[in-house]
N, C-alpha and C positions, 0 to 999 in steps of 0.2 A: 671474421666474427661479426663485424658491423653489418655486413650484407644480410646476415640471418636475423639480426636484431630489428631492422626496419620492417621487413614483411611481418614478423611476429607482432611488432607493435601495431601495425595496421590491422591485423586480425583481432588483437585485443580491443582496439578502438571500435570494431564492428560488433563485438560481443554484446554490448548492452541491448542491441536490437533483438537479440534472442537470449534474454537473460532471465527475467522473473515474470511474475504476473504483470500484465500490461493493462492500463486503464483504457476502456473503450467507451466513448460517449454513447449513452443510451442503454448501457449494460452494467458497467462497473467502474466508471471514471470518477475517482475521488480527487478533489482539489482542496488545498488549504490556503486561505487568503488569496484565491485566484491562481495559485501556483501548482504546477504538477499535472495539468491535464494531459492525458495520453502518455504519461511517464511509465517507465518500468519500475518495479519495486526497488526499494532501498535508495531512492533518490534522496539526497540530503537537502534539507531546508534549514536555513539559519535565521533565527530571530534574536538578534543580539540582546542579551541580558533580560529577556522576557519583557514584562510590562506591556503585553500585547493581548488582544483578544483574537484567538484562532477561530476562523469561520470555516468549518468543514462543509463542503457542498458535494453532493453525489449525484451524478447523472446516471440514472437507472431507469428501468421500465416503469411506466405509470402504475401507481398502486403498490409498488414494492415497499418493503420495510428493510431497514438495515441496522446492524449493531456494529459500533466501532470498538475495536479492541486496542488497549493501550498497555505498554510496559515501559520501564525506565532503562532500557538497554537499546543499543543500535539494532536496526532490523537485520535479519539474517536470511539470506536467500535460500529457498528450497527447504525450509525447516520441515514442512509436511506437504509433499506434492500430492496432487489429486488426479483423477481421470480427466481426460479432455471433455469439455462441455461442448454441446452443439448449439450454443447460443448464437443468435443473429442480431446485429452484426457479430462476426466471429471474433473471439479473443485470440490473439496470436499465440503460437506455441512458446513454451519456456525452455530453458536449458535444463529443466528438472526431469528429463526423460520424456516419454510420450505424453506430455500434459500441457495444458494451457492454464493451469491453476496451481497455486501453491500458497500455503500460509507462510509468509516470509517474515516471521517474528522469531526472535530468540526465545526458545522455550526451555532453556536450562532452568534448574531450580532457583537460581539467583534472579532470574528475569520473569519467567512465566507470563501470565496475563494478569496484570495488576488491577486494571479497571476496565469496565465496559460502559457504553452509553448508547441509548437508542437514538437513531436519527429519525426526525419527523419531517413531513413535508412543510415547506415554507409557503408563503402566499402565492409563489409562482409554481408550486407543485414539485419543486426540487427538494430532495431530502437534505436537511441541514442540521447542523449542530454547532453551537457556539461554546467555546471553552476559554474563559479568561485565564491568562498566565500572569502571575505576579512578577514584579521585578526580581531578578535573580542576580545577586552580587557575584563578581568574579570576572574572569576574562571572557570577552564576547564569544559566543558560540562554542565555548569550552567549559561552561559551568554546570550544565545539566543536559540530559538527553532524554527524549521521549520518542517512542516509535508508535505508529498507529496504522491500522489496516481495518477495513470494514468487511463485514459479511452481509451480502445482499440476498435476501430471501427471494428466489426467482425459480420458477418451475423448470427453466432450461438448465439449471445448475445441478451437477452431479455431486457437489461437495468435495470431500477429501476421501482418500482410501480408508482412513481411520474413523471418519465421521461422514456418513452419507448425507446427500443433499435433501431437499432442493435448495441449494444456494451456490452463489459464485463469490469469489473474493475480489476485492479491489487491489490496486497496487498499494504497497506499504511505503511508509515514509519514515526516515530518521530525522527527527526535529532536534536541533541544537539551540540552546539558549545561552 
């Protein structure tokens, strides 16, 4: 039994490479406080007990606009997959079927999309958004959860099957405070 467990564990370790929407610099790469560049969706980020300003930066095509979606639940892989986009540089495929795009947020009635915010270019021309998080009492990284994913308005994007483009999605993050 142990012999079967080790190869299976190795396969599981490789799965994140083909998991969810991946951030690609110049197309859809979202970072939060400098963390998560090139990550796949649902990467967890911990900011112990809040009391921090979150700086969202998005590497996307020049002149693009973006909207960040937020909710108060952990992110959920492949909530709404979409068609593969032909963006260049290419966004890697996901495990959501024949797609390189997915809305990776929990869309149950209890979670939904709670907040949205528009990202605007900063002085360097990078899309940015600053979100202050107050101090949150309780155990570090177990007191509150926020997930975030951005929609980048981009002509190469085909959107989702249920909502046509032109847009691509960034990787999503689960933020714990």
